C-alpha positions as CSV (number, residue, x, y, z in Angstrom):
1,M,16.3,97.8,-0.6
2,D,14.7,97.7,-4.1
3,I,16.7,97.0,-7.3
4,Q,15.3,97.2,-10.8
5,V,16.5,94.6,-13.3
6,T,18.1,96.1,-16.4
7,N,18.3,94.8,-20.0
8,R,21.8,93.4,-19.2
9,E,20.5,91.2,-16.5
10,D,17.3,90.0,-18.3
11,G,17.1,86.2,-18.1
12,W,19.5,85.8,-15.1
13,R,18.5,83.4,-12.4
14,L,17.2,85.2,-9.3
15,D,19.9,83.9,-7.0
16,K,22.6,85.0,-9.4
17,F,21.1,88.5,-9.7
18,V,20.9,88.9,-5.9
19,M,24.5,87.6,-5.5
20,E,25.6,90.2,-8.1
21,K,23.9,93.0,-6.3
22,T,24.8,92.3,-2.7
23,P,28.1,92.8,-0.9
24,D,30.7,90.1,-1.4
25,W,30.7,89.2,2.3
26,I,27.1,87.8,2.0
27,S,27.3,84.1,1.1
28,R,25.4,82.3,-1.7
29,T,24.0,80.0,1.0
30,Y,22.5,82.9,2.9
31,I,21.0,84.3,-0.4
32,Q,19.5,80.9,-1.3
33,K,17.9,80.6,2.2
34,A,16.6,84.2,2.0
35,I,14.9,83.5,-1.4
36,K,13.4,80.2,-0.3
37,S,12.0,81.7,3.0
38,G,10.3,84.6,1.1
39,E,12.7,87.3,2.2
40,V,13.5,88.2,-1.4
41,L,10.5,89.3,-3.5
42,V,10.0,89.9,-7.2
43,N,7.4,92.6,-7.8
44,G,6.1,91.8,-4.4
45,T,5.9,88.0,-4.9
46,S,8.1,85.2,-3.6
47,K,9.9,83.2,-6.3
48,K,12.3,80.2,-6.5
49,P,16.0,80.8,-6.8
50,S,15.9,79.5,-10.4
51,Y,13.3,82.1,-11.4
52,K,14.5,84.0,-14.5
53,V,14.3,87.7,-13.8
54,K,13.0,90.1,-16.5
55,S,14.0,93.6,-17.5
56,G,11.9,96.0,-15.4
57,D,11.3,93.5,-12.5
58,I,11.7,95.1,-9.0
59,I,13.6,92.9,-6.6
60,T,13.1,93.7,-3.0
61,L,15.5,92.4,-0.4
62,K,16.9,93.1,3.0
63,V,20.7,93.3,3.4
64,P,21.8,92.1,6.8
65,E,24.3,94.1,8.9
66,K,27.9,93.4,8.1
67,P,29.4,91.3,10.9
68,K,31.9,93.0,13.1
69,L,35.4,92.1,12.1
70,P,37.7,90.6,14.8
71,E,40.9,92.3,15.8
72,I,44.0,91.0,13.9
73,L,47.1,91.0,16.1
74,P,50.8,90.9,15.2
75,E,52.5,87.5,15.9
76,N,56.1,86.6,16.0
77,I,56.0,84.0,13.2
78,P,59.2,83.5,11.2
79,L,59.1,84.6,7.6
80,D,61.4,83.4,4.9
81,I,62.2,86.8,3.3
82,I,63.5,86.8,-0.3
83,Y,63.6,90.6,-0.7
84,E,62.5,93.7,1.1
85,D,62.6,97.5,0.6
86,R,60.4,100.4,1.8
87,D,57.6,99.5,-0.6
88,I,57.4,95.7,-0.9
89,L,58.1,92.5,1.0
90,V,58.7,89.3,-1.0
91,I,58.6,86.0,0.9
92,N,58.8,82.3,0.3
93,K,55.6,81.1,1.9
94,Q,55.9,77.8,3.7
95,P,53.1,75.2,3.3
96,G,50.5,74.7,6.1
97,I,50.0,78.4,6.8
98,I,46.9,80.5,5.7
99,T,47.6,83.7,3.8
100,H,45.1,86.0,5.6
101,P,42.7,85.7,8.5
102,I,39.1,84.6,8.1
103,P,36.4,85.0,10.8
104,S,36.9,81.5,12.1
105,H,40.7,81.6,11.9
106,T,42.3,84.9,13.0
107,S,45.8,83.9,14.1
108,G,48.8,82.0,12.8
109,T,48.5,83.5,9.3
110,I,50.9,85.3,7.0
111,V,49.1,88.5,7.8
112,N,49.7,88.1,11.6
113,A,53.4,87.5,10.8
114,V,53.7,90.5,8.4
115,L,52.0,92.8,11.0
116,Y,54.7,91.9,13.4
117,H,57.5,92.3,10.9
118,C,56.1,95.6,9.4
119,K,54.8,97.9,12.1
120,D,52.7,100.3,9.9
121,L,50.6,98.0,7.7
122,Q,47.2,98.5,9.5
123,G,44.6,99.8,7.1
124,I,46.5,99.0,3.8
125,G,44.1,96.8,1.9
126,G,41.6,96.4,4.7
127,V,41.5,95.1,8.3
128,M,41.6,91.4,7.4
129,R,44.1,91.6,4.5
130,P,46.5,94.4,5.2
131,G,49.2,94.4,2.5
132,I,47.8,91.4,0.7
133,V,47.5,91.7,-3.1
134,H,47.3,88.0,-4.0
135,R,47.1,84.8,-2.0
136,L,48.4,81.2,-2.0
137,D,46.3,78.3,-0.6
138,K,47.2,77.1,2.9
139,D,49.1,74.0,1.6
140,T,50.7,75.8,-1.4
141,S,54.2,77.1,-0.9
142,G,56.2,79.7,-2.8
143,V,56.8,83.3,-3.7
144,M,54.4,86.0,-2.5
145,V,54.7,89.7,-2.6
146,I,53.2,92.0,0.1
147,A,52.6,95.7,-0.2
148,K,54.0,97.9,2.6
149,N,52.2,101.1,1.7
150,D,49.2,102.4,-0.4
151,L,51.4,103.2,-3.4
152,A,52.6,99.6,-3.6
153,H,49.2,98.2,-2.8
154,Q,47.4,100.1,-5.6
155,S,50.2,99.4,-8.1
156,L,50.4,95.7,-7.4
157,T,46.7,95.2,-7.2
158,K,46.3,96.7,-10.6
159,Q,49.1,94.6,-12.1
160,F,47.5,91.4,-10.8
161,K,44.1,92.6,-12.1
162,D,45.4,93.5,-15.5
163,R,47.5,90.3,-15.7
164,V,50.7,92.1,-16.0
165,T,52.4,89.8,-13.5
166,E,54.0,86.6,-14.7
167,K,53.6,83.5,-12.5
168,L,55.3,80.1,-12.7
169,Y,54.3,77.2,-10.6
170,V,55.8,73.8,-10.3
171,C,53.6,70.8,-9.4
172,L,53.6,67.0,-9.2
173,V,50.6,65.5,-10.9
174,K,49.3,61.9,-11.2
175,G,50.1,60.1,-14.4
176,V,51.5,61.6,-17.6
177,P,49.5,64.1,-19.7
178,T,48.9,62.9,-23.2
179,R,50.2,66.3,-24.6
180,P,53.5,67.3,-23.1
181,E,52.6,70.9,-23.4
182,G,49.3,72.8,-23.9
183,D,46.7,75.2,-22.8
184,I,43.8,74.4,-20.4
185,E,41.0,76.9,-21.0
186,I,37.7,76.4,-19.3
187,S,35.8,78.6,-16.8
188,I,35.9,78.0,-13.1
189,A,33.0,78.5,-10.6
190,R,32.4,77.6,-7.0
191,N,31.0,74.1,-6.5
192,P,27.2,74.5,-5.9
193,V,27.1,71.7,-3.4
194,L,30.5,71.8,-1.6
195,R,31.3,75.5,-1.2
196,V,35.0,74.8,-0.3
197,K,35.6,73.4,-3.7
198,M,35.7,75.0,-7.2
199,T,34.7,73.3,-10.4
200,T,35.1,73.7,-14.2
201,T,31.9,74.9,-15.9
202,Q,30.5,76.2,-19.1
203,S,27.6,78.0,-17.3
204,E,27.1,81.7,-16.9
205,Y,28.4,81.5,-13.4
206,G,31.9,80.6,-14.4
207,K,34.8,83.0,-14.7
208,P,37.2,82.6,-17.7
209,A,40.4,80.7,-16.7
210,L,43.5,79.9,-18.7
211,T,46.5,77.8,-17.7
212,H,49.5,76.9,-19.8
213,Y,51.4,73.8,-18.7
214,K,54.5,71.9,-19.7
215,V,55.7,68.5,-18.6
216,V,59.3,68.8,-17.5
217,R,59.9,65.3,-16.0
218,R,58.2,61.9,-16.0
219,F,58.3,59.4,-13.2
220,G,57.4,56.3,-15.3
221,N,53.6,56.3,-15.6
222,I,53.1,57.2,-12.0
223,G,53.5,60.9,-12.1
224,S,54.9,64.0,-13.7
225,L,56.7,67.2,-12.7
226,V,54.8,70.0,-14.5
227,F,55.4,73.7,-14.9
228,A,52.1,75.6,-14.8
229,Y,51.7,79.2,-16.0
230,P,48.3,80.6,-14.9
231,K,47.3,83.4,-17.2
232,T,44.3,84.2,-15.0
233,G,44.0,84.1,-11.2
234,R,41.0,82.0,-10.2
235,T,40.7,80.3,-6.9
236,H,42.3,76.8,-7.0
237,Q,42.9,77.3,-10.7
238,I,45.9,75.0,-11.3
239,R,44.4,72.3,-9.0
240,V,41.1,72.4,-10.8
241,H,42.5,72.6,-14.3
242,M,44.9,69.7,-13.8
243,K,42.1,67.6,-12.5
244,Y,40.0,68.6,-15.5
245,I,42.5,67.0,-17.9
246,G,42.7,63.9,-15.7
247,H,45.9,64.6,-13.8
248,P,45.1,66.0,-10.3
249,L,47.9,67.1,-8.1
250,M,49.6,64.6,-5.9
251,G,48.6,65.0,-2.3
252,D,45.5,67.0,-3.1
253,E,42.8,66.0,-0.6
254,V,40.1,68.1,-2.3
255,Y,40.6,67.3,-6.0
256,G,42.7,64.1,-6.0
257,R,43.3,60.8,-4.2
258,A,45.8,62.0,-1.6
259,K,45.9,58.9,0.6
260,E,47.6,56.8,-2.0
261,D,50.4,59.4,-2.4
262,E,51.5,58.9,1.2
263,Q,53.8,56.1,0.0
264,F,56.0,58.8,-1.4
265,E,55.9,60.8,1.8
266,I,53.5,63.3,0.2
267,Y,51.1,64.8,2.8
268,R,49.9,67.9,1.1
269,Q,49.1,69.2,-2.4
270,M,52.4,69.3,-4.4
271,L,52.1,72.9,-5.7
272,H,54.8,75.5,-5.3
273,A,54.9,79.1,-6.7
274,L,58.4,79.0,-8.1
275,S,58.7,82.5,-9.6
276,L,56.8,85.8,-9.8
277,S,57.6,88.8,-12.0
278,F,56.1,92.3,-11.7
279,Y,57.1,95.9,-12.1
280,H,58.3,97.7,-9.0
281,P,55.5,100.1,-7.8
282,R,57.9,103.0,-7.3
283,T,60.7,102.6,-9.8
284,G,58.9,100.8,-12.6
285,E,61.8,98.3,-12.8
286,K,60.7,94.8,-13.8
287,M,61.7,92.3,-11.1
288,R,61.6,88.5,-10.9
289,F,61.8,86.5,-7.7
290,I,62.4,82.8,-7.3
291,A,61.4,80.8,-4.2
292,R,63.4,77.6,-3.6
293,L,61.5,74.3,-3.3
294,P,60.6,73.4,0.3
295,K,62.2,70.2,1.7
296,D,59.0,68.1,1.5
297,F,58.6,68.9,-2.2
298,A,62.2,68.0,-3.0
299,K,61.9,64.8,-0.9
300,A,58.8,63.8,-2.9
301,I,60.7,64.1,-6.2
302,E,63.6,62.1,-4.7
303,N,61.2,59.3,-3.6
304,L,59.4,59.2,-6.9
305,N,62.8,58.8,-8.7
306,K,63.7,56.0,-6.3
307,F,60.4,54.2,-6.9
308,V,60.8,54.3,-10.7
309,D,64.4,53.0,-10.4
310,Q,63.2,50.1,-8.3
311,L,60.6,49.3,-10.9
312,R,63.1,49.4,-13.7
313,N,65.4,47.1,-11.7
314,G,62.7,44.7,-11.0
315,N,62.7,45.2,-7.2
C-alpha cells in the first residue's frame, strides 16, 4: 500500500508515521524490523526508522495478514458480583487474573468467566474482548463493569473515552510523598526497550496523563496509603505516575522493588479499584459501585501497622 504524508505529519519519524497508519495489532517491533530490512520505502528508497518524513513523501509498505484469532471458550470461573441487570455486570475483580485473552493466554481470564455467566456476549466488543469496556491489570483488584449488550457497550465505551466516569483507586506506596495531595501530570508512552513497561515522557510519542492523589495514612517513613484519582486512562497510569514522583507501589515487580516488600506479606502490586461511577446506559441514572478490599490488601495494611508499632516500642 502507498500512503502520502500530509502537512500534519510533516517532520514525524518514519516509524511513528507507519505505526499511526497501520492496524493496531501490528507491533512496533514488527514495524522497526520492516523498516530496517527495506520493506518500507520512502519515495522508493529505504530509510532509517528515525528518518523525518516530509509532506508529499510517498510511503510504500506491505501490511501482513491479520493473524487468525483463537476461539475463546466459556469457563466456570467464580465471579464476585457486586451488581447485575439486563445491561451491565459489575464485579469485584480478584488479583492474579487477566481481564481479557491475548493470543498467548486464551483461558482463565475474566472474559472466559463472563462468557460462562452471560450466555449471549459473543460479538459484543469483538471476539477477544466481548463485553469489555475497560480493563484492570492482572495483579490489580477491584471494581469492573462489563457490558451485556450493544447498547451498554456503546454507552460505556463513550463514557470512558469522554472521561465521564469517575474512578477511585487505593494503593500502598513506598515512603511518604512530600506533598500530601497533588496532581501528577506527565505523558505516558510505551518503553522503547522493554515493551511490557510504560514510561513517562515529554516526547511526541506520549499520551497526556493526569492523576490526582491524596495521602490518607502514613506508616512511619516506610509507606503510605494513597487514594488515586486517574483523570485519564493510560496503561499502568497510577503505577507509572507514582514511580515518577519517587513512590512506586509496594509489591510492584515492574516499577518498584517488590522483593523487599515480602516482609509485609506483599506479593503483588498493592493497587485496588475501590469505586467506579458512571451513568446507566439505559436509564441514565448515575451509579456508584464500591469493591471491598481483598484479604491480601487488608493484611498488608495490618502488617505495616504492626511493624510501625514495633518500631515505636523499640522492638
